[in-house]
N, C-alpha and C positions, 0 to 999 in steps of 0.2 A: 711236750708229744709225751705220752705216756705208754705203753703195753696197752691198754686195756680202750685205747681211742680204738673205733670203729675204721674199717679201712679204707673208704673214703674221707675221710676226714688225713687218712695217713696220705694217702693219693696227693694230695693237696698242699699238705703243709709240713712232713717230714723230711727233714735231711736241712731245709732250710736256712739260710746265712746271711745276717746281713749287715752291710758297711756299714760307717761312721754317720751315709748319709741315708739310713732307714727307709731305702726303698721296699715297693710290698711285693713286687714282682722280683723273681732270681737273678738275682746279675749273670750278666754273663761277661768273664774274662778273656777275653782276647788277649793275651800274653804269653810269649815261650817262655819267658821267666820271672824269677821274681829275687828284688832287691834288697840286699842284707843288711844291717844296722851294723854289722865290721866283721873281721876277716875273723873273728872270734866265732858269731853266729854263725856264719858262712858254713864252715869244717862242720858244726854243730847237729847243721843241717844235714848237709851228706852225710855224716858219719851215723845218723839216726840217734844222736845222741838226747836231739831240742827236735821234739816236734814244729810244722811247718811247711811252709810250700816250699819249695827248690826247681824243678821244671818243667814242666805241664805235659812231657812227655809221663810223666807216672804220679805228680801233684799238679792236680789245678781244682781249686774252689765249685767253679761249676757241677765239673765232674765231678767231685765229692759230693755233690749234692745230690747229684742223680742216684752214685751209689748209695749212700745213705736211703734217700727216700723209698727203693726198689729192696732194697734188705729189710727193711721195716714192713714191707710190703709182704715177703716172701719169709718173713719169721727168723731170718735169720740175724748173725750176730756179725757179719762184713761183709762187704764185696766189693767186687775192683770192676771196672766196665774199662770194652775193648774198644775195636776200631770194628767187629764184627763176632757176630755169633759165631762163624766158626774160626775166628781167633779165640774166643771164649774157648772153644771145644780143645782148640790144639797149645792154649797156656796152659787148660789143665794136664794135657800128657805131656805137658815138657816138665810142667812143676812134680809128678805124678811115675812116671816110668823112665827106666835109661833102659841102656842095650841089655840084654837078658832076661828080660822080665815082660808079662805076656798081658794081655788085653781080651774081655768078655763081653760081644757085643751083642743087641741085639740086630739083627738083620734086618729087619727093614722099617729102615731106620732114612733120612735125608738123604740123597745120591753123593755130595760132594762130603760127607761123612762116610757113608760108606767108601769111598775112594780113598780117604785119610787113611783110615783105618787096612784097607785091602788092599791099598798098594805103597802106604808115602811113610807109614812104620813099620814096615818087616824089610825095608830098605836100609832105615835105623837100629835095625837085631832087637827089635821090640816084637816078636808073637803075639799074633791077634786069632783070637776066634769067635766065629758068627753064629748065633744060637736064635733058636726059637724066639724070639721072646717073651712071648703066653704063656714056655712050657718051662715052669720051676724045676722038673729035674735035668732038662737039658742044661740049664744056667748050672747048677751042683755037678753035673757030670765032666762040663768046661772047666771047670775048676782045678789047677794048681797048685803045688806050691808055690812056685814066680808069680800066682796072680795079682797084680798088685791092684786096676783099676777092672772096675763092672759100669759098663754104662747101658746107657737105654732112653727109648721114647716116648713116653706115654700123654697125651695117643700116637701112634705112631704115625709120620709123613711117608705115605699117602692113606695106607689103608686101615686107622684108627682102630690100630691093635693092642691092648691094654698092657701092662706090667701093675703088678700089685707091688704095691709099692711097698709095705710093709714086711712082706715077705723078702721084695727083693734085697731091703735094708739089711732085712737079718741075713741074707746069705754074706753080701759084708762082711758085717760084724764078724761070724763066724770063720770065714778065710781070713780074713786080714787086710781085704783088699776094701779101698776106698769105692762111692757108690756116688756115679754121678748120673743125675737124668736132666734132659733136656726137654725143658717145661716152656718153649714157644710157644705151643697151640691153646694152651690152658692159659695162661701164664698165672699169676700169684691170685688175678679177681676168682679163677675157676677152679683155682687145684695150688697145693701147696705142700712138695715133696718132703720137705724137712719135716712138718709135722707128723711124715709116717719115719721116722728116722733113719731117711737119707742125707748123705753126708754133706753132699754136694748140691747146687743148682744150676745149670747155666742155658741161657736167654740166647735167643736173637731178636734182640729191642729193635732191629730193624723189620720188625711182622706188627701184631698186636699192638704189644709199648709202643711206638711213634704212634700205629694206626690210622696213618694217612700218606704212606708213599713215601716219603722227603729224603730222610737220611738213613746211612746205615750205624747200626751198633751191636753191641754185645755185653754181654753180662756175667760174672762170675759170683756166686753167694753158699757161703757155707758158716764153719764156724769162724771164729778173730783167728786164731792159731795156724791154721791151714790157708784161709787167705793173705795174711801180714807176714808169714814164716816162709812158707813153702811158694807160694803161688806171685807175691809181689818184684822179690826179685826177679822172676822170669820176665812179667812185662815190665819190669824197671834196664832188662840190659837186651829185652826185645822188642823193644819197640812200637807194639800193637797199639796205640794209643788210642782212645775216643779222643773226637777234636769238643773245644767249648762249645762251639756250634752246634754241633750234633748231642753233645749231654741238652745243651739248652732245650732242644726241640724235644728231647724223649722228656724233660720234666714237663715238658707241655701236655703230652701226650698220656704221661701218668696219669694226669688230674683226672682224664676224662677216660680211663681205659675202665671200669666198670659199667658204667652207662654203656658207652660203644659194644663190649663185647656180649651185656644182656640182650641190646635189641639186636645185635649180629646172630648171635644164636636161636633168639625165637626167630627169625626171617629163616635162619638151615633148617632149623623143626621142619618148618612149612614146606619148605622144596624139599626137604629129603621124605616126606612122607608121598610129597605128589610121584617126588621119582620111582619110589618106591611102587606104585601102584601101573607105572607103563609099560606094557607091552616089548617096549625096547632095550626095558636094561636087563640086562642078566642080573646086578646085583648091588645095594648100595652099602655101603661103609660112613657109620654115622652113628656117635654115641647117643645121640637122644632116641633111634632107634626101637622097640621094644624085641627086633625079630634082633638087637647088635647080640652078639654068644656071649658077651663079659655084662651084661648090660646089668647084675648085680654089684660088679665090680665099680663103673661107670656111677652108679648111686652112692657107691659107697667112699670114693675117691675125689669124685669131679661136683663142682656145685652147679655149671653150666655143664652143658653137650658139646659146646664150641661153635666155630663157628664155621670146619671147612666141612665139607661134605665131597665123599670119592664116589664115583660109581661105574659100574662095566656093562657096556656094551653090548647086545648079541651077536655072535656072528658065525660064521663054521671056519672062521679062519683067521692065522693073524692078520694076516692081509685085508681081510676084510672089515674086523673089527675096526683095525686102523682107520681103514681108508669112514667108517660111519663117524667114529670118535673127531677125523680131523670137518669132516663133513658138517658135523652136527658144530663143531668150535667153532667155522667158518661164516654158519650161517647166525651168529647171535649178535645183536647189536648194542644190549647193551654193556655185556662182558669184555673186560679187557683181556686180550689175551699176553700175557704174562704170567711168569714164574711167580714173582712176588706174590704172598698172603697178607690176610691181616688187615688190609684199607678198608679205610670208607666206603672204595668200588669194590663193584664183585670183578674179581678174576679167575678166571679161567687159563687152565693148561693141560695137554699131553703129557705124563713125566715118563713117560717109556720115551719121545724123543726129545724131552727135555731136561727135568729134574735128575733122571734118570739114566737120559743118552749116553752117555759116555762110562754107563759100565755092561762090559761084554755084558750076553745072552743069558748065559749061567745063572750069573749073578742076579740079574734083573728076577728069571725066575723064583729064586732064594728067595729075596725079596717081596714077589707076589705083586710083582707087576707086569700086568696084562697087556700089549697092545690096544683095549677095546676101553681101558681104563679113562678115566676123565676127574680129575679133582677141578672144585670149585670153591672158592672161600670169598663168603657170602660177605658183602659189603651193606650198608645203609640206607640203598634203595627200596624202594616201594615191591613188600613181596611179591605184590599183585604183577608189577610189571613185569620184573624178573619170571614168574612163571610163564605169563605171555610169551616170553623173548623164548627163553626153555622151549614153549611147545610150541611155537611157528618150526624151530630146527630138530627138534625132532621128529615132526610130523612131517618135516621134507626130506 
């Protein structure tokens, strides 16, 4: 496999390992540990003097295949898998920050990440500052001499705000801070942050990478020195391991990633345009729309607009907008009411009471999460059926 191999080829072949049995499909290694030829080899592997598998908490052939395949797709030197996307973010934090350090993050990100940065890290003596992720001056003004990490999602969850990746990476270089991008919504099939100079990419592989709502998983990808010298010791000692079975499922997901995301993006484009024309809808957030305020940046950074749409229903008060959102969701027949996304089955949720429901009202307001906001992750059902379902629900 070479660097010039196309994405779809890498998605089915990169990182493959074969045993002496020459199996065609990737092997599933369900084992907690590995046998050594002798005591010297055991000592050499435990000390890191000899390469090889030791214990599946931090080294397993099936997991390694997933890590190396995803790294190839992202254009990364190396990568490590984790038990979930949040575990990937947490591992980056532990590998980079200590008490007295400072983190700057985009305010309009996933609710659990907001809670991690806003509630947990300050308890550990790590200062965290939220900024408008689209405002480069806000990033610059927030950076301090002790800033060690800059974190953003692009597009953000759920308002589809973009960060200029090239400028974001430059901010990190100028300040000496590690730049980390959550690439969950786009995946490498639609966007490659490392190509713009970003240091590290994190994924919730639970979403589009799996693509069928089956397993949890996460990953961190970047330069080999960071992955092996800073991140691996954290994962080895703290144990947020990806199971071999989940890694095998995620490998199968990568094989069809670009096919699924392309088809889902096409359906999402049609649905977003239809929503934009409805009088009941106050605003639609979708990178594929010409009305997106960062349309030029979308076209520069992303090869696909993605499959996630957010929209706000009109209403005179927060209570009325919430009631309208809940009634809409409850009347739908095809869309699954669940906070997961990236599935082949279309999902729908009310962020203010689910993904961002544990945040205090002022934090939700800062993140732009209105009571009338609804998020749809478009699957692979017929777009006609999805539109008909939405139409009957909105008109009711």
